[in-house]
N, C-alpha and C positions, 0 to 999 in steps of 0.2 A: 794465345792471341785473344785480345778482348774485342767483343762484338757489341752491337747495340743490345740493350737489355731485353728487347722483345724476342730475341732469338732463343729458341729452345736448343740448348747446347747438346742435348741427347739425340737430336734429330739431324742426321747427316743431310737430308734433303733440304731442311730449313737453313742449315749453315751454308750449304752450297748456294742456295738461292740468295741469301744475304751477301755472301762473299763475291759472287760472280755476276749477279743481275740487279738486285735492288738498288735503285739510285743511279744506275748506269744509263746515261742518255741513249735513248733509242729513237731512230729516225726512219726505220724501215716500216712501211705500212703493214706488212704481214705481221711483224712483231707487235705493232701497236694494236692491230685488230685482235690478235691472240690475247693480249693482256686485257683488252676491253671485254672480251667474252668471258675470260676467267674471272675478272673482277665482278662482273654482273652475276655469275653463278655463285660467287662467294657470299653474296648478300645473305646474312643470317647464319652463316657458317664460319668456321675458322679457315684462315688462309692455308694452313697446313693440310686441311682436308682437300682443298682444291689442288695444291701442289702434288699430293699423292695420286691424284686422278688426272694430272696434266697430260701424260702420254696417252691415256685413254680418250681424253677430250680431243687431242690432236688427231688421233685416228678417226674418231667419230665425226669430227667437224672438218674432214678433208684437209688436214694440215692448215686449218684456219684460212683457207682460200676464200676471201670475202665474196668473190663473184659466185662461187658455188653455193656458199651459205645463203646469199641473197636470193638464190633460186630454189631453195628447198621447198618441197611440196608436202602434202599430207602424208604420203608414203614415207618420206624421210623423217618427218616428225614422229610418226608411229615407231619407226625403227629406233630413233633416239630414245623415245620413252621406254622402250624395252631393253635398252642397253644398261645393264647393271653396273658397268664399270664407270659410268659418269653420274653426275647429279641429275636425277630425272624429275624435272619440274617443267610442266607444260607451259607455264607462264614465262619461265626463263628461256626455254627453247624458242618460244614465239618471239620473245624480246631479242634473242640473238639473230633471228632471221630479219626482223624489223630493223634492228640496228645495223645489220649488214647493208641493207638497202640504203639507209641514210648515210652510212659510212661512204658508200660509193658515190652518193650525191655530193658529199663534202669533197671527195677526191676530185670530182669533175669541176666543182666550183673553185677549189684552191690549188689544183694540180697534184696534190697529195694530201692525205690526212695529216701527215707529219707537218706540212706547211701550215695547215689550219691550227693544229695543236700548239706547235712551237711559236706561232704568231702571237699567242696570248702573252708570251714573255719576251718578245723581241729576239727569239732564238737563243735566249740565255737560260742557263740552269739557275734556279732559285735555291741558294744555299741558306739553310736555316740552322739555327742553334736554339732549341727550345729547352727550358727546364722541364716542361711537360708538353709533349707533342700534342698538337691539336688534332681533332678528327676532321676538321674542315677549315678553310680559309676563304678570304675574299676571292682569291684566284679560283678555287674549286667551286665556289658559289657562282662565279661568272661563267665558267665553262659548263658546269652542270645546267645552269639556266639556259644557255644557248643550245645545248644538246637536247634538252627537254622541249624547248620551243620548236626545234626541228622534228620532234616526234620520237626521240630515243627513249627507251625504257630502261629501268634499273641503272640510271645514271644520276642518282642523287648526289648531293655535295660530298657526303662521306665516302661513297664509292669512288667518286671522281678524285677526291684527295688521295685515296689509296692508289688509284690508277696513276696519278701524277708522280707519286713516289716510285711506283714500280717502273714507270717509263723513264725515270731519271729527269723529268722536267723539274722536279723538286728533289733536293738532296737533304734528307733529314737524318743522316748518320749522326749519332750522339758523339759528344766531345771525346769520350774515352775510347770510342771504337777505332779500330785500326783503319777503317775506311774514311774516317772524318778528314 
């Protein structure tokens, strides 16, 4: 089975992620929040590193319950900083809490974060076919700019483009890939 060239064929977790999740449209706010948190923690690291720690993140961040994360206090931050199973970055943990609060504000404004996110594309998946996949696009620039204006952290255009791919808003499977 031929996959996108970025997939490490020796890694079962990477193959499973590519085959079952990447580029699959997600509309559930919990799933969208999970990906937003994971993408922000990935900044400067490999996605494989994050995938290997995903279950630990899920446990540490209360199954990505946005309301709980939005209400984390200093005790919880210290607990997370001591958790060797996750990426322990004080700035990324602070950003996760900050972003959870803004995520809930967006939910109130739009009815759901999904409505907000998918509104940028008129609820359509953007199907691309690149010779060389970009790291950002006008769409990621626009969403990143709006999220930053609202106060979100670790939501630069490169992170947001990766997020859009993970959330299935953008489908960038390569022509030779069985998922294309």
